[in-house]
PDB file of N, CA, C and O in Angstrom:
ATOM      1  N   MET A   1     105.984  38.128  76.044  1.00  0.00           N
ATOM      2  CA  MET A   1     107.092  38.754  75.345  1.00  0.00           C
ATOM      3  C   MET A   1     107.437  37.938  74.087  1.00  0.00           C
ATOM      4  O   MET A   1     107.658  38.497  73.013  1.00  0.00           O
ATOM      5  N   ALA A   2     107.480  36.599  74.242  1.00  0.00           N
ATOM      6  CA  ALA A   2     107.817  35.744  73.101  1.00  0.00           C
ATOM      7  C   ALA A   2     106.777  35.872  71.993  1.00  0.00           C
ATOM      8  O   ALA A   2     107.119  35.880  70.811  1.00  0.00           O
ATOM      9  N   ARG A   3     105.524  35.972  72.376  1.00  0.00           N
ATOM     10  CA  ARG A   3     104.469  36.122  71.372  1.00  0.00           C
ATOM     11  C   ARG A   3     104.629  37.422  70.601  1.00  0.00           C
ATOM     12  O   ARG A   3     104.422  37.466  69.388  1.00  0.00           O
ATOM     13  N   GLY A   4     104.994  38.471  71.308  1.00  0.00           N
ATOM     14  CA  GLY A   4     105.213  39.758  70.653  1.00  0.00           C
ATOM     15  C   GLY A   4     106.351  39.690  69.648  1.00  0.00           C
ATOM     16  O   GLY A   4     106.255  40.228  68.544  1.00  0.00           O
ATOM     17  N   LEU A   5     107.438  39.019  70.045  1.00  0.00           N
ATOM     18  CA  LEU A   5     108.572  38.870  69.140  1.00  0.00           C
ATOM     19  C   LEU A   5     108.193  38.025  67.926  1.00  0.00           C
ATOM     20  O   LEU A   5     108.616  38.308  66.806  1.00  0.00           O
ATOM     21  N   ALA A   6     107.394  36.989  68.160  1.00  0.00           N
ATOM     22  CA  ALA A   6     106.948  36.149  67.048  1.00  0.00           C
ATOM     23  C   ALA A   6     106.067  36.940  66.090  1.00  0.00           C
ATOM     24  O   ALA A   6     106.174  36.784  64.873  1.00  0.00           O
ATOM     25  N   MET A   7     105.210  37.774  66.625  1.00  0.00           N
ATOM     26  CA  MET A   7     104.346  38.602  65.771  1.00  0.00           C
ATOM     27  C   MET A   7     105.182  39.553  64.931  1.00  0.00           C
ATOM     28  O   MET A   7     104.909  39.751  63.747  1.00  0.00           O
ATOM     29  N   GLU A   8     106.202  40.140  65.548  1.00  0.00           N
ATOM     30  CA  GLU A   8     107.085  41.046  64.815  1.00  0.00           C
ATOM     31  C   GLU A   8     107.811  40.297  63.697  1.00  0.00           C
ATOM     32  O   GLU A   8     107.939  40.800  62.581  1.00  0.00           O
ATOM     33  N   ALA A   9     108.284  39.090  64.011  1.00  0.00           N
ATOM     34  CA  ALA A   9     108.992  38.292  63.008  1.00  0.00           C
ATOM     35  C   ALA A   9     108.062  37.942  61.843  1.00  0.00           C
ATOM     36  O   ALA A   9     108.468  38.019  60.684  1.00  0.00           O
ATOM     37  N   ARG A  10     106.815  37.557  62.147  1.00  0.00           N
ATOM     38  CA  ARG A  10     105.859  37.236  61.087  1.00  0.00           C
ATOM     39  C   ARG A  10     105.585  38.439  60.204  1.00  0.00           C
ATOM     40  O   ARG A  10     105.467  38.311  58.985  1.00  0.00           O
ATOM     41  N   ALA A  11     105.483  39.605  60.820  1.00  0.00           N
ATOM     42  CA  ALA A  11     105.239  40.827  60.053  1.00  0.00           C
ATOM     43  C   ALA A  11     106.412  41.107  59.110  1.00  0.00           C
ATOM     44  O   ALA A  11     106.210  41.483  57.955  1.00  0.00           O
ATOM     45  N   LYS A  12     107.634  40.923  59.606  1.00  0.00           N
ATOM     46  CA  LYS A  12     108.819  41.133  58.766  1.00  0.00           C
ATOM     47  C   LYS A  12     108.850  40.143  57.607  1.00  0.00           C
ATOM     48  O   LYS A  12     109.192  40.502  56.480  1.00  0.00           O
ATOM     49  N   ILE A  13     108.487  38.885  57.899  1.00  0.00           N
ATOM     50  CA  ILE A  13     108.472  37.864  56.851  1.00  0.00           C
ATOM     51  C   ILE A  13     107.458  38.218  55.775  1.00  0.00           C
ATOM     52  O   ILE A  13     107.725  38.058  54.584  1.00  0.00           O
ATOM     53  N   GLN A  14     106.309  38.691  56.192  1.00  0.00           N
ATOM     54  CA  GLN A  14     105.276  39.074  55.225  1.00  0.00           C
ATOM     55  C   GLN A  14     105.723  40.243  54.368  1.00  0.00           C
ATOM     56  O   GLN A  14     105.268  40.396  53.234  1.00  0.00           O
ATOM     57  N   GLN A  15     106.613  41.070  54.901  1.00  0.00           N
ATOM     58  CA  GLN A  15     107.137  42.207  54.140  1.00  0.00           C
ATOM     59  C   GLN A  15     108.309  41.795  53.254  1.00  0.00           C
ATOM     60  O   GLN A  15     108.846  42.610  52.504  1.00  0.00           O
ATOM     61  N   GLY A  16     108.704  40.520  53.345  1.00  0.00           N
ATOM     62  CA  GLY A  16     109.773  40.025  52.488  1.00  0.00           C
ATOM     63  C   GLY A  16     111.143  39.977  53.133  1.00  0.00           C
ATOM     64  O   GLY A  16     112.129  39.676  52.460  1.00  0.00           O
ATOM     65  N   ALA A  17     111.226  40.263  54.406  1.00  0.00           N
ATOM     66  CA  ALA A  17     112.521  40.247  55.086  1.00  0.00           C
ATOM     67  C   ALA A  17     112.929  38.813  55.413  1.00  0.00           C
ATOM     68  O   ALA A  17     112.075  37.948  55.606  1.00  0.00           O
ATOM     69  N   ASP A  18     114.223  38.566  55.474  1.00  0.00           N
ATOM     70  CA  ASP A  18     114.762  37.258  55.843  1.00  0.00           C
ATOM     71  C   ASP A  18     115.170  37.325  57.312  1.00  0.00           C
ATOM     72  O   ASP A  18     116.283  37.734  57.643  1.00  0.00           O
ATOM     73  N   VAL A  19     114.265  36.922  58.174  1.00  0.00           N
ATOM     74  CA  VAL A  19     114.473  37.037  59.622  1.00  0.00           C
ATOM     75  C   VAL A  19     115.649  36.173  60.067  1.00  0.00           C
ATOM     76  O   VAL A  19     116.423  36.583  60.932  1.00  0.00           O
ATOM     77  N   SER A  20     115.787  35.005  59.496  1.00  0.00           N
ATOM     78  CA  SER A  20     116.890  34.112  59.854  1.00  0.00           C
ATOM     79  C   SER A  20     118.234  34.756  59.531  1.00  0.00           C
ATOM     80  O   SER A  20     119.165  34.695  60.333  1.00  0.00           O
ATOM     81  N   ARG A  21     118.330  35.363  58.377  1.00  0.00           N
ATOM     82  CA  ARG A  21     119.573  36.018  57.957  1.00  0.00           C
ATOM     83  C   ARG A  21     119.890  37.198  58.889  1.00  0.00           C
ATOM     84  O   ARG A  21     121.049  37.411  59.246  1.00  0.00           O
ATOM     85  N   GLU A  22     118.874  37.954  59.279  1.00  0.00           N
ATOM     86  CA  GLU A  22     119.075  39.087  60.189  1.00  0.00           C
ATOM     87  C   GLU A  22     119.589  38.610  61.539  1.00  0.00           C
ATOM     88  O   GLU A  22     120.478  39.228  62.124  1.00  0.00           O
ATOM     89  N   THR A  23     119.026  37.504  62.036  1.00  0.00           N
ATOM     90  CA  THR A  23     119.457  36.955  63.324  1.00  0.00           C
ATOM     91  C   THR A  23     120.903  36.495  63.241  1.00  0.00           C
ATOM     92  O   THR A  23     121.692  36.750  64.151  1.00  0.00           O
ATOM     93  N   GLN A  24     121.251  35.826  62.164  1.00  0.00           N
ATOM     94  CA  GLN A  24     122.615  35.351  61.973  1.00  0.00           C
ATOM     95  C   GLN A  24     123.585  36.530  61.894  1.00  0.00           C
ATOM     96  O   GLN A  24     124.670  36.482  62.474  1.00  0.00           O
ATOM     97  N   LYS A  25     123.203  37.570  61.190  1.00  0.00           N
ATOM     98  CA  LYS A  25     124.047  38.754  61.056  1.00  0.00           C
ATOM     99  C   LYS A  25     124.270  39.411  62.420  1.00  0.00           C
ATOM    100  O   LYS A  25     125.377  39.852  62.728  1.00  0.00           O
ATOM    101  N   THR A  26     123.226  39.472  63.223  1.00  0.00           N
ATOM    102  CA  THR A  26     123.329  40.053  64.561  1.00  0.00           C
ATOM    103  C   THR A  26     124.286  39.254  65.429  1.00  0.00           C
ATOM    104  O   THR A  26     125.096  39.828  66.156  1.00  0.00           O
ATOM    105  N   ARG A  27     124.196  37.924  65.357  1.00  0.00           N
ATOM    106  CA  ARG A  27     125.105  37.075  66.141  1.00  0.00           C
ATOM    107  C   ARG A  27     126.547  37.280  65.726  1.00  0.00           C
ATOM    108  O   ARG A  27     127.439  37.342  66.572  1.00  0.00           O
ATOM    109  N   ILE A  28     126.780  37.384  64.438  1.00  0.00           N
ATOM    110  CA  ILE A  28     128.145  37.587  63.937  1.00  0.00           C
ATOM    111  C   ILE A  28     128.683  38.936  64.412  1.00  0.00           C
ATOM    112  O   ILE A  28     129.844  39.038  64.808  1.00  0.00           O
ATOM    113  N   GLU A  29     127.860  39.949  64.373  1.00  0.00           N
ATOM    114  CA  GLU A  29     128.287  41.278  64.821  1.00  0.00           C
ATOM    115  C   GLU A  29     128.602  41.271  66.313  1.00  0.00           C
ATOM    116  O   GLU A  29     129.576  41.889  66.742  1.00  0.00           O
ATOM    117  N   ARG A  30     127.797  40.589  67.094  1.00  0.00           N
ATOM    118  CA  ARG A  30     128.062  40.506  68.536  1.00  0.00           C
ATOM    119  C   ARG A  30     129.359  39.771  68.811  1.00  0.00           C
ATOM    120  O   ARG A  30     130.141  40.188  69.665  1.00  0.00           O
ATOM    121  N   ALA A  31     129.596  38.684  68.097  1.00  0.00           N
ATOM    122  CA  ALA A  31     130.828  37.919  68.286  1.00  0.00           C
ATOM    123  C   ALA A  31     132.043  38.744  67.904  1.00  0.00           C
ATOM    124  O   ALA A  31     133.082  38.659  68.559  1.00  0.00           O
ATOM    125  N   ALA A  32     131.926  39.530  66.866  1.00  0.00           N
ATOM    126  CA  ALA A  32     133.041  40.367  66.424  1.00  0.00           C
ATOM    127  C   ALA A  32     133.329  41.479  67.424  1.00  0.00           C
ATOM    128  O   ALA A  32     134.454  41.971  67.508  1.00  0.00           O
ATOM    129  N   ALA A  33     132.321  41.869  68.171  1.00  0.00           N
ATOM    130  CA  ALA A  33     132.493  42.957  69.125  1.00  0.00           C
ATOM    131  C   ALA A  33     133.204  42.498  70.404  1.00  0.00           C
ATOM    132  O   ALA A  33     133.723  43.331  71.147  1.00  0.00           O
ATOM    133  N   LYS A  34     133.235  41.188  70.669  1.00  0.00           N
ATOM    134  CA  LYS A  34     133.889  40.686  71.872  1.00  0.00           C
ATOM    135  C   LYS A  34     135.398  40.679  71.665  1.00  0.00           C
ATOM    136  O   LYS A  34     135.878  40.342  70.582  1.00  0.00           O
ATOM    137  N   PRO A  35     136.138  41.047  72.688  1.00  0.00           N
ATOM    138  CA  PRO A  35     137.593  40.976  72.574  1.00  0.00           C
ATOM    139  C   PRO A  35     138.057  39.513  72.538  1.00  0.00           C
ATOM    140  O   PRO A  35     137.371  38.621  73.038  1.00  0.00           O
ATOM    141  N   PHE A  36     139.202  39.290  71.955  1.00  0.00           N
ATOM    142  CA  PHE A  36     139.726  37.939  71.807  1.00  0.00           C
ATOM    143  C   PHE A  36     139.856  37.241  73.152  1.00  0.00           C
ATOM    144  O   PHE A  36     139.548  36.054  73.260  1.00  0.00           O
ATOM    145  N   ARG A  37     140.298  37.942  74.162  1.00  0.00           N
ATOM    146  CA  ARG A  37     140.485  37.342  75.487  1.00  0.00           C
ATOM    147  C   ARG A  37     139.172  36.750  75.992  1.00  0.00           C
ATOM    148  O   ARG A  37     139.164  35.658  76.560  1.00  0.00           O
ATOM    149  N   GLU A  38     138.075  37.456  75.794  1.00  0.00           N
ATOM    150  CA  GLU A  38     136.771  36.981  76.233  1.00  0.00           C
ATOM    151  C   GLU A  38     136.329  35.756  75.424  1.00  0.00           C
ATOM    152  O   GLU A  38     135.786  34.803  75.984  1.00  0.00           O
ATOM    153  N   LEU A  39     136.560  35.783  74.121  1.00  0.00           N
ATOM    154  CA  LEU A  39     136.217  34.638  73.280  1.00  0.00           C
ATOM    155  C   LEU A  39     137.034  33.404  73.662  1.00  0.00           C
ATOM    156  O   LEU A  39     136.501  32.297  73.729  1.00  0.00           O
ATOM    157  N   ALA A  40     138.323  33.598  73.910  1.00  0.00           N
ATOM    158  CA  ALA A  40     139.185  32.486  74.286  1.00  0.00           C
ATOM    159  C   ALA A  40     138.766  31.895  75.629  1.00  0.00           C
ATOM    160  O   ALA A  40     138.728  30.674  75.781  1.00  0.00           O
ATOM    161  N   ALA A  41     138.454  32.738  76.593  1.00  0.00           N
ATOM    162  CA  ALA A  41     138.019  32.258  77.902  1.00  0.00           C
ATOM    163  C   ALA A  41     136.718  31.472  77.780  1.00  0.00           C
ATOM    164  O   ALA A  41     136.559  30.430  78.416  1.00  0.00           O
ATOM    165  N   ASP A  42     135.799  31.961  76.977  1.00  0.00           N
ATOM    166  CA  ASP A  42     134.535  31.275  76.758  1.00  0.00           C
ATOM    167  C   ASP A  42     134.776  29.912  76.119  1.00  0.00           C
ATOM    168  O   ASP A  42     134.173  28.919  76.526  1.00  0.00           O
ATOM    169  N   TYR A  43     135.646  29.861  75.132  1.00  0.00           N
ATOM    170  CA  TYR A  43     135.979  28.595  74.461  1.00  0.00           C
ATOM    171  C   TYR A  43     136.570  27.598  75.453  1.00  0.00           C
ATOM    172  O   TYR A  43     136.181  26.430  75.479  1.00  0.00           O
ATOM    173  N   MET A  44     137.504  28.064  76.262  1.00  0.00           N
ATOM    174  CA  MET A  44     138.152  27.170  77.221  1.00  0.00           C
ATOM    175  C   MET A  44     137.153  26.627  78.244  1.00  0.00           C
ATOM    176  O   MET A  44     137.204  25.451  78.602  1.00  0.00           O
ATOM    177  N   LEU A  45     136.254  27.479  78.707  1.00  0.00           N
ATOM    178  CA  LEU A  45     135.249  27.023  79.670  1.00  0.00           C
ATOM    179  C   LEU A  45     134.336  25.956  79.079  1.00  0.00           C
ATOM    180  O   LEU A  45     133.925  25.029  79.777  1.00  0.00           O
ATOM    181  N   LYS A  46     134.025  26.086  77.806  1.00  0.00           N
ATOM    182  CA  LYS A  46     133.116  25.136  77.168  1.00  0.00           C
ATOM    183  C   LYS A  46     133.830  23.867  76.694  1.00  0.00           C
ATOM    184  O   LYS A  46     133.224  22.796  76.695  1.00  0.00           O
ATOM    185  N   THR A  47     135.095  23.958  76.291  1.00  0.00           N
ATOM    186  CA  THR A  47     135.782  22.849  75.658  1.00  0.00           C
ATOM    187  C   THR A  47     136.647  22.030  76.615  1.00  0.00           C
ATOM    188  O   THR A  47     136.619  20.801  76.564  1.00  0.00           O
ATOM    189  N   PHE A  48     137.397  22.672  77.465  1.00  0.00           N
ATOM    190  CA  PHE A  48     138.368  21.957  78.294  1.00  0.00           C
ATOM    191  C   PHE A  48     137.746  20.891  79.192  1.00  0.00           C
ATOM    192  O   PHE A  48     138.348  19.829  79.351  1.00  0.00           O
ATOM    193  N   PRO A  49     136.585  21.112  79.783  1.00  0.00           N
ATOM    194  CA  PRO A  49     136.017  20.047  80.628  1.00  0.00           C
ATOM    195  C   PRO A  49     135.720  18.755  79.859  1.00  0.00           C
ATOM    196  O   PRO A  49     135.674  17.683  80.462  1.00  0.00           O
ATOM    197  N   ARG A  50     135.521  18.837  78.562  1.00  0.00           N
ATOM    198  CA  ARG A  50     135.206  17.655  77.758  1.00  0.00           C
ATOM    199  C   ARG A  50     136.452  16.904  77.280  1.00  0.00           C
ATOM    200  O   ARG A  50     136.332  15.789  76.772  1.00  0.00           O
ATOM    201  N   LEU A  51     137.628  17.480  77.429  1.00  0.00           N
ATOM    202  CA  LEU A  51     138.849  16.846  76.961  1.00  0.00           C
ATOM    203  C   LEU A  51     139.301  15.788  77.965  1.00  0.00           C
ATOM    204  O   LEU A  51     139.087  15.932  79.169  1.00  0.00           O
ATOM    205  N   SER A  52     139.921  14.733  77.463  1.00  0.00           N
ATOM    206  CA  SER A  52     140.420  13.697  78.357  1.00  0.00           C
ATOM    207  C   SER A  52     141.741  14.147  78.977  1.00  0.00           C
ATOM    208  O   SER A  52     142.367  15.093  78.499  1.00  0.00           O
ATOM    209  N   GLU A  53     142.152  13.478  80.023  1.00  0.00           N
ATOM    210  CA  GLU A  53     143.395  13.831  80.717  1.00  0.00           C
ATOM    211  C   GLU A  53     144.611  13.682  79.807  1.00  0.00           C
ATOM    212  O   GLU A  53     145.561  14.457  79.925  1.00  0.00           O
ATOM    213  N   SER A  54     144.603  12.706  78.907  1.00  0.00           N
ATOM    214  CA  SER A  54     145.762  12.478  78.045  1.00  0.00           C
ATOM    215  C   SER A  54     145.932  13.562  76.986  1.00  0.00           C
ATOM    216  O   SER A  54     147.003  13.682  76.392  1.00  0.00           O
ATOM    217  N   THR A  55     144.873  14.362  76.741  1.00  0.00           N
ATOM    218  CA  THR A  55     144.943  15.421  75.739  1.00  0.00           C
ATOM    219  C   THR A  55     145.832  16.553  76.217  1.00  0.00           C
ATOM    220  O   THR A  55     146.605  17.106  75.435  1.00  0.00           O
ATOM    221  N   GLY A  56     145.733  16.903  77.482  1.00  0.00           N
ATOM    222  CA  GLY A  56     146.422  18.060  78.029  1.00  0.00           C
ATOM    223  C   GLY A  56     147.852  17.840  78.174  1.00  0.00           C
ATOM    224  O   GLY A  56     148.571  18.732  78.626  1.00  0.00           O
TER     225      GLY A  56
END
């Protein structure tokens, strides 16, 4: 599957497309589609365990 995706990406690059920019745009669109509550919960799950006790 990964090889197929790589072949598709190479073909797009040869046609002049900016694959990196397309990927970034897709990520931004996905993030915008998530509701704030989901984004906040995700942030808390990733960030709070790394905070020290005195921070809270």
